[in-house]
C-alpha positions in Angstrom: -16.2 -76.4 33.0 -16.9 -80.0 34.1 -16.0 -82.7 31.6 -19.2 -84.8 31.7 -17.5 -87.7 29.9 -15.0 -88.1 32.8 -17.7 -87.5 35.4 -20.1 -90.2 34.0 -18.1 -93.3 35.1 -17.5 -91.7 38.5 -21.3 -91.3 39.0 -22.0 -94.8 37.7 -19.5 -96.2 40.2 -21.0 -94.2 43.0 -24.5 -95.5 42.1 -23.2 -99.1 42.1 -21.4 -98.5 45.4 -24.2 -96.8 47.2 -26.7 -99.6 48.0 -24.0 -101.7 49.7 -23.0 -98.7 51.9 -26.3 -97.0 52.6 -25.9 -97.6 56.4 -22.6 -95.8 56.3 -23.8 -93.0 54.0 -27.3 -92.5 55.4 -26.4 -89.8 57.9 -25.1 -87.5 55.1 -28.4 -87.6 53.3 -30.4 -87.2 56.5 -28.3 -84.1 57.3 -29.0 -82.6 53.9 -32.7 -83.3 54.3 -32.8 -81.8 57.8 -31.0 -78.7 56.4 -33.5 -78.3 53.5 -36.4 -78.7 55.9 -35.3 -76.2 58.5 -32.8 -73.7 57.1 -34.4 -70.3 56.4 -32.0 -67.4 56.3 -35.1 -65.1 55.9 -36.7 -66.4 59.1 -37.7 -63.7 61.6 -35.9 -65.6 64.4 -32.8 -66.7 62.5 -31.0 -67.6 65.7 -33.7 -70.2 66.6 -33.6 -71.8 63.1 -29.8 -71.8 63.3 -30.0 -73.6 66.7 -32.5 -76.1 65.4 -30.3 -77.0 62.5 -27.1 -77.3 64.6 -28.8 -79.4 67.3 -30.1 -82.1 65.1 -29.7 -85.5 66.8 -28.4 -88.3 64.7 -30.8 -91.1 63.7 
């Protein structure tokens, strides 16, 4: 079980850190968005979806 009292200051620190480091962190969030937009394990052509996901160009 996660101790939310210990997690709270960590999340607050990350939120404070994030705006100054957006340019360094942006690729992670873009990768997650690309994954969410394209990944479909139920797709008829799973190989094509898999290839699209893996071939995402940065930026």
